[in-house]
N, C-alpha and C positions, 0 to 999 in steps of 0.2 A: 797820435795818443789814443784816438778813438779805436783804431784798428788793434792796438796792443791791448786795450782794455777788453775788447771782445774776445781776443785770444785767451787772455787770462781767465776770464769767467767761463769760457768754453772748456778750458783745461780743468778748472775746478769742478765743473759739472760732470765731466767724464770720470774724474777721480772719485767723486762722490758716488756715481752710478756704479763704478767697478767695486767700490768698497761695499755698497749694499748688496751687490751680486755675490761678492765673496762671503759676506756674512750669511746670506741665504744658503749658499752651498755648504758652509760650515755647520749651520743649524741642521740641515738635512742629513749631513754625515753623522752628526751626533745622535740624531733621532734614529737613524738606521742602526747605529751601534747599540743604542739602548734596546730597540726592538729585538735585535739579534741576541742580546744577552738575556732577554725575557722569553725568547722562543722556547728554549729547552724547559724552563720551569712551567710554561703554559702547556707544552705537550705532556709533560709528566703529570700535571694537574688534570688534564683531559683524560689521560689514560687511567688515572686513579679514580676519577668520577665514573667512568665507564665501567671499571672493574667493580666499584661499589654498587652500581646499578645492576650489573649482571648478577652479583652475589645476592642482592636483595630479591631479584626476580626468581633466582634459583631457590632461595629460602622460602619465598611465598609459595612457589610451585611445590616444594617438598612438603610444606605444611598442609596445603590443600590435598595433595595426594595421600598423605597420612590420614587426613580426615576421611577421605573416600575409602581407603582401605579398612579403617575402623568401622565405618558403616557397613561395608561389604561383609566384614567378618560377623557383625551382629545379625544382619539380615540373611546372609547366605545366598544371595542372589543379586544379579546386576540391576541397575536402575536406569531407565530411560526418562529424560526430563524434557518437557516442552515449555518453551518460553513464550507465554501468551498473556501479557499483562491485562488484556481486556477480554478474558475468556467468558465472561458473563454477558457480553454484548450479543446483539441479535443479528449479526451480519453473516455474510457468506464465509468469511475467514474463520468464524467460530464453528460453523458447520464442518469445515475441513478439519479442524482440530479434533472434534469429537468423533468423526468418522475415521480419522487416522488412528486414534487411540483404540477405537473399537476393532479395526482391522488387525492391529498389532496384538491386541489382547486375545483375539480369536486364534491367531497364529502361534503366539509364544505365551505359554501358560506360566513359565517360571521366571517372569520378569516383572519387577515393580515399575509402576508408571507414576510420574510426578508432573504436576502442572504449576509453573510459576505464574502467579496472578497478582494483580494489584486491586482486585475487588474486595475491599475490606468490610463492606456493609452486609455481607451474606456469608452463609456457611458453605462448606463443600457440598453438602447434600442439596442445598438450595440451588447451587450452580448446576448440579447434575439434573435436578428436577426441571430447571429451566431449559437445559439441552433437550430433555424429553419433550417438553411442552412446545418449544419453538421449532425444533428440527426433527422431531419424531426419531431421535437417536437415544438408544438405551445401551449403556455399557455393560458388558458381561460381568465385570468386577469393579469394585470402587477404585478410585485413584487418590493419591495423596496431593493435597494442595499446600503449596508454600506461599503464604500471603506476604507480599512485598509492601513495605510501608512507604516507599518513596515513588510511587507511580507518577506523582505530579512532575517529576523530572522529565517525563516524555510527553507531557501535555503541551500542545502547540500554543495554548494561551499564555504559557510561561515565557514564551520567546516571541514577542511581537515582531522582532527583526531577527534576521539570520536564523529563521525557524528550523531549517534543515540541519544546520550545524548544531544548534542548541539541542534539538531533540536527539541527535546522534551522540553528542557528548553525554547528555542525560541518560541515554540508554546504556552507556558504558558503566556509569555509576549504579544504575538499577541492576545491570547484569552482575556487577561486583556484589551487590547485596544478595542477589539470588545465589551466586557461587559460594559465598561464605555461609549461607544458610544450609545449603546442601550441595555436595559435589557429586554429580551424576557420573555414570560410565559413558553414557551417550547423551549428547545435547542436541536438540532440534529447535531451531528458531522457526516458529510457525506463523510469525506475525510481521516479519520484514525488518527486524532490528539487526542488520548485518554487522554493525560494529561490536556486537557482543560475541561474534564468532571467534575472533582471535583471542579474546579474553578466556573463553572456555577451552580453546584448543591449546594455547601456549602456557597459560597459568594453571588451568584446571587439569590439563593433560587428558582431556576427553576427546573422543571421536565426535565430530560435529557434522550436522546436516542442516539444510534449510529448505523451506517451502516458500517461494517468493510469489506473493499475490500481485505486487505492484512495485516496480523498482523505485527506490527513494528518489532517484533522479534519472532522467532519461534524455535522449537526444531531442525528443519532442519538446521537453521543457526548455532546452537550450534554444531550439528554433523559435519558440514563442517569445522568448526574451530578445533574441537577435532581430526578429521581425517587428519588435516593439508592439506586440499584440496584447492588449489588456485582457487579463483573465483573473480568476479568483486568486491565483498565486502570482500574479504580476500586475499590481495595482497601477492605476493611471499615473500617479506621480513618478513612477519609475519609467513606464512606457513612454511618457511625454518628455523625458530627459535623456539626452544623448550620453551624458557623463554617467548617470546612474545605471543606464542600460549597459554601458561598457563595463562598469564596475561589477554589476551583477553577473555578467557573462564570465568574467575572470573568476569570480567567486564560485559559480556553478562548475566551471571547468576544473578548478582545484578540488572542489568537493567530489566531483565525479572520479577523480584519480584516487582519492582516499577511499571512496565507496567501493571502487573496483578492487583495491588491495585488501580491504576487509572481507569482501564477499568471496574472493578467491581462496580464502582459508578453509572454506567448506569442503568436506570430503565428498559429499553428495549434494547436488543441487537439483531441486525440483521446481518447475515453473508452471503456472496454471493456464497458459495460453500461448499461441504462436506469437502474439504481439509481445508478451513479456519475454519469451525466449529470445527474440531478436535483440532486445535491449540488454538483457543479461549477458548474452554472448559478447556483445560489443563492449560491455563494461567489465565483466568478471573474467572474460577470456579463458573459460574452462570448458570447452566443448565436450571433452571426453567424460566429464562428470556431470553434465547437465542433460535433463530430459523433461519432456512435457508430461505432466500428470494433471489432466483436467479435474477440476474440483467436483466433489460429489453433489449431484442434484437429486433430490428425492422425487425422481420421475414417477416411480411406481405409485407414490401417494396421491398423485394428481390424475392418474388414469381413470379413476372412478368419477371424475368430473364429466358429466354427460356432454356429448357433442350433439347438441340439438340445433335444429333449424331456428335461426334468430330473426326470421323475416317479420314476425308479428310482434316483436318487442316494442313496448311503448317508450322505453328509455334504454339507450345504449350507454353502458358504463365503460369508462376508460380507467383501467387500474394501473397504478404505478407501485412497484415494490422495491424498496431500497432505504437504507438508513438515511436519516436527515443530516447528511454531511454536505459541505459546500460544493464538493466536486460532483455530487449527484445532479446538481443544477435543477432543483425543483422550480426555480424561478422560470426557467425556459419552459417547463411543462405547463405552468399556469398561464404564461403569456401566449404560448401556442394554442392552448385550449380556448383562451379568449378570442384569438383570431379565428379558430374553427367555428366558434359560436357566431361570430360576426359574419363569416362566410355563409353560414346556413340561413341567417336572418336576411342577408342581402339577396339570397337566392329565392326559391319559392317559399321558404319558411315552413314548408310542410315536412312531415316525417317525424320520427321518434325524437324524444328529447335527449340531451346529452348530459352526462355527469362525470366528474373527475374524482377518483378515489385515491388518495395518497396514503399508502401503507408503509410504515417503517418504524425503526427503533431509534430511541434517543439515548445516547451513551452518557450524557452529562448535561449540566445546566446550559452549556453553550449550544447544544443541539436543541434543547427546549426553547431557548431564546430565538433560535433560527425558525422554529415552527411558528412562534408568535409573529415574526417578521413575515413569514409566508401567508399567514392569516391576514395580516395587514395589507399585503399586496393584493389578495383576493378582494378585500373590501375596496381597495383603491380602483381596481379594474371592474368592479361591479359584478363579480362572478361568485361571491361568497356563498350564495344560495345553491350553487351548482358544484361546489367543491367540498368534499368530506376528507377529514384527517382521521386516520386510524393509527394510533400509536401503540407500539409494543404489544401487538395482538398475538393471540395464541395461534397455534398451527390450524386448529379447527376453524377459527374465525378467518384466517387467511384463505383457506379452501372455500369457505362460504362466499367470500367476496369474489374470489376467482370464478366461481360458478355463475355469478351474476353478470360478469363483465363480457364485453365484446372485444375490446382492444386491450392489449398489454403495452404499457408505455415505458420507455427507457430513454434518458437524455444525457447520460454522462459521456463527456468527450474522452476518448481513449480509455474506456472502461477496460480494465485488465482482462476480465472474462465476462461476467454477467450471469450469476446464478439466477437472479430474478427473471432474466430474459428466458432462460431455459425452462424455469418453472411455469412461466406464462405459456410457453409453447406446449409443454407437457399437459397443461390444463386445457389445451385446445383453444387458446386465445390467438387472435390475429396480432402478432407482435409488431410493434413500431419502435425501432431501436436507433441508436446513434450510428451514423455511418463512419465508424472508426473502431479501433481496438479489437477486442475479442468478439463482439457481436458481428462485425463485418467479416473478420478473418476466419472465425471458427464456428459461429453459431447459426446466424441467419444465412445459411447456405442452401442452394437448391437441393431438393430431394427427388432423385430420378428425373432431373431436368425441370422440375416444377418449383415455383417459388414457395418459400416457407414463411415469408414475412416481408416487411418493408423497412427501409432505412431512410433517414433524413439527418440534416445537420444544422438547421436553423429554424426560427419561428415559422417563417412562411413555408418551409419545406415540411415541417411537422403538420401544420394546419392543412396544407394541400393533401398530404398523405392520409390524414384522418378523413377528409372529405372523399378521397378516392376509395378508401376501404368501405365506408358506409354506402357509397354509390354502387358497390359491386352487387351483383345478384347474390341472393342468399346461398345458392348452391356453390357459387365460386368461392365465397368466404368459407363455406364448409369444407371444400376440397383443400384450401390452404391450411385450415386448422388440422385436418387429418394428416397432411404431409408434415406439418410442423411437429405434431405429436410423435410421429414415427422417427423423425430426424432427431428428436430430443433423447431417444434411447441411447445415443452414443455417450451421454453424460450421466449415466445412472450410478447409484451407489456401488453396484457390483463392479462396474468398469473402473471406478476410482480405486476400490480396494485392491483389485488385481494389479493395477499399474503402480499404486503406492507401495505395495509389498515387494514388487519386482525392483523398484527403484531403491528401496531401503535395505534390500537383502545384503549388499556389501557392508553397510553399516552394522546391521544386526550380527553379521558374521564376525565382527570384531569383539563381541561380548563373549565372555567366558561363562557359559551356562553351567 
């Protein structure tokens, strides 16, 4: 009986199992039939949506082109527009903008020039006066300014997380505002907002060009994250977490693909250094349209700074020129200066005093807060009496500070070029720059086999280099200063204008004059 009972229940269990299996197969078959019936409607719906999207894009493109044609009929001449939301700032990128417009105005008389800017608190004339005062650049003719109301969309403070993506999406909306305000014949992004390029090319129907100061993302940024190296754009809470590091790497890689697709829309690509060239070629993959155009440095304006023997100076000034942005790493300058002072005290204690002069522009409240933080660091380290801050100085004040200095200091890691480095060399200062990026590859290079400056990459290296420079005989320092000044002639305004005009000639040729 027990054996028959076991067989009975086993048979029941097998039947139940087969029944459940049959039901599952039946359900799957029914689901497959349902999906197959829905496939055709889904395909038709997708086709319909794509067709509507294409028609919408074509309608917007037609509307924008009709707006451009109406403007062209009114003005009777083509328009070249530069996208530079921070054109009233005091950095090297702004000097490139004004020198580029000056070069084009001198070459092409029958073209209107427009600048898209987000500087709402000033007039166009005040912006041009600022360019003259800060950069010694005077335009032959006025330009038209289109003032954008939503520059906040590209402010990094608006995106505490996913900043690169947020600013890039914000730049598309800001670019749309610019495009709807005025549709140019030729569009040039002179500030690095690559995601505006497809907008103006495919919707605006414009020829597009770009001048890249610094790639939005680079392989160096990927390596910093992969190596879990904490920096200003890779905070400790990410570098200390394996999961967050992996997530950020995926995010960066996907963003790099999108950035490359956007940048490749440019008809002409200009980059400001060999370092930037390597990264843009790897990301945008357009070697036939890419060329190096070194930024204009007002070399001639610094040639009248005398090259005097500095042996009898009672105080050696170390001058730093650069905007107060986090990547400029002013903290490193102050800490290295502190170590240099300590080294001198631990030594003989004799010799001239040392002073650090930080010269730069503040773009916004965030930069001003950063200056306050740096002042606090000086107090903390006990060097406040030896550090001076010079904010938003005029060109005349800049030259005056340059003439008093012995050493020109630069600390930005992977600086794309380094106009301040060139200016220090042209002014006859012994330059001490970061051992990376443009300063290493393009600027602080031997002249006729002789050194033109010094390179370092950490606090101890900078402090040691400062000590080494001050320990040199005055005549040796003077020879380095002479060679540096001659080497800096490669980056003059005249060299920039010639290279810029040659690079943009294919673009200008598309305009119907």
